[in-house]
C-alpha positions in Angstrom: -1.7 -4.7 -18.8 -2.0 -4.1 -15.2 -5.2 -4.4 -13.2 -5.3 -3.2 -9.7 -8.1 -4.9 -7.7 -9.8 -3.7 -4.9 -12.4 -6.0 -3.0 -15.3 -3.5 -2.1 -18.6 -3.7 -0.5 -19.8 -1.1 -2.8 -18.7 1.6 -5.3 -19.7 4.3 -7.5 -18.1 6.5 -10.2 -19.6 9.7 -11.1 -18.8 12.1 -14.1 -19.6 15.8 -13.8 -21.6 15.0 -10.8 -23.6 12.3 -12.7 -23.3 8.7 -11.4 -22.3 6.4 -14.8 -21.5 3.2 -12.9 -22.3 1.7 -9.3 -21.9 -1.5 -7.7 -22.5 -3.7 -4.7 -20.2 -6.1 -3.2 -17.3 -7.0 -5.6 -14.2 -5.6 -7.1 -13.3 -2.2 -8.3 -11.0 -2.9 -11.0 -8.5 -0.1 -12.5 -7.2 -1.1 -15.9 -4.0 0.1 -17.3 -3.2 -0.7 -21.1 0.4 -0.5 -22.3 2.0 -0.4 -26.0 2.1 -3.6 -27.2 -1.0 -5.4 -25.2 -3.4 -7.0 -27.3 -6.4 -9.7 -27.1 -4.2 -12.4 -25.4 -3.5 -9.9 -22.2 -7.2 -8.9 -22.3 -8.0 -12.5 -22.0 -5.4 -13.6 -19.3 -6.1 -10.3 -17.0 -9.9 -10.7 -17.2 -9.9 -14.5 -16.3 -7.2 -14.0 -13.4 -9.3 -11.2 -12.0 -12.5 -12.9 -11.9 -11.0 -16.2 -10.6 -8.8 -14.7 -7.9 -9.9 -16.1 -4.6 -9.7 -13.1 -2.4 -13.5 -13.1 -0.9 -13.8 -15.0 2.5 -15.4 -18.6 2.6 -17.3 -19.7 5.7 -14.1 -19.8 7.9 -12.8 -16.4 7.0 -10.2 -17.5 4.7 -9.5 -16.0 1.4 -11.2 -19.0 -1.0 -14.0 -17.4 -3.1 -13.7 -15.7 -6.2 -15.6 -13.0 -7.6 -17.7 -15.6 -9.6 -18.4 -17.9 -6.7 -20.0 -14.9 -4.5 -21.6 -13.8 -7.7 -20.2 -10.4 -7.0 -19.7 -7.3 -9.4 -17.1 -5.7 -10.9 -16.8 -1.9 -11.7 -14.3 -1.3 -14.4 -12.0 2.0 -14.8 -9.6 3.0 -17.3 -6.8 4.3 -15.6 -3.4 5.2 -17.8 -1.5 6.2 -14.8 -1.0 2.4 -13.9 1.8 2.8 -16.4 3.3 6.1 -14.6 7.0 5.7 -14.7 8.2 7.7 -11.4 11.8 6.5 -11.6 13.2 10.1 -12.6 12.2 13.7 -11.6 9.1 14.7 -10.1 6.8 14.3 -13.0 5.6 10.8 -13.8 6.0 10.0 -17.9 3.4 8.1 -19.4 5.3 6.8 -22.6 4.4 3.2 -21.7 0.8 4.0 -21.4 -1.2 2.9 -24.8 -2.5 6.0 -26.8 -6.2 6.4 -26.7 -6.8 5.1 -30.1 -5.4 1.7 -29.0 -6.2 1.6 -25.3 -10.2 2.2 -25.8 -11.0 -0.8 -28.2 -8.8 -3.2 -25.7 -10.8 -1.5 -22.5 -14.2 -2.3 -24.6 -12.8 -5.9 -25.2 -12.0 -6.6 -21.4 -15.3 -5.2 -20.5 -17.0 -7.9 -22.9 -14.5 -10.6 -21.5 -15.5 -10.3 -18.0 -19.3 -9.9 -19.0 -19.2 -13.3 -21.2 -18.3 -14.9 -17.9 -21.3 -14.0 -16.2 -20.4 -10.9 -13.9 -22.3 -8.0 -13.8 -20.2 -5.0 -15.0 -20.3 -1.3 -14.5 -17.9 1.0 -15.8 -16.7 4.8 -15.7 -16.2 6.7 -19.1 -13.1 6.2 -21.0 -10.9 9.4 -20.9 -13.0 11.4 -18.8 -12.4 13.1 -15.3 -13.9 10.7 -12.8 -14.6 10.8 -9.1 -14.4 7.1 -7.7 -15.8 6.5 -4.4 -14.4 3.0 -3.2 -15.6 1.3 -0.3 -12.6 -1.0 0.3 -13.5 -4.3 2.3 -10.5 -5.7 4.4 -8.7 -4.1 2.9 -7.9 -6.5 0.0 -5.8 -4.7 -2.9 -3.9 -6.8 -5.5 -2.1 -6.0 -8.7 -2.6 -8.3 -11.5 -0.1 -8.1 -14.5 -0.1 -9.8 -17.7 2.8 -12.2 -18.6 
């Protein structure tokens, strides 16, 4: 499982021109699920993502987590995080879990984050989305399961 986290001052996601998710200060998390991922990976990546100290403290140091600042999270499913670009010019996606496997894990990930008290907004699984990200810092990190 891969999660690309971007610290944001705000973000919005639209499907067919309709706003389906919107957050203020927090994190946009693009979630890639691969073949073989399960609930252990969900718990690890969710816990790591909400507890990473990527927000500034009073001295301007990266010392506060999403939980500590009471930030919000916009979670977007993104199978392209498992795109393999090593050969040719078209990425291969054979490592990405198929929708029947990925969608329940995506939903479990959302629940895991929410049960820790984080306000969560989401995109729409499998949809073509327009995501507007106002990256703050910028701070962008990749979290991967073991």
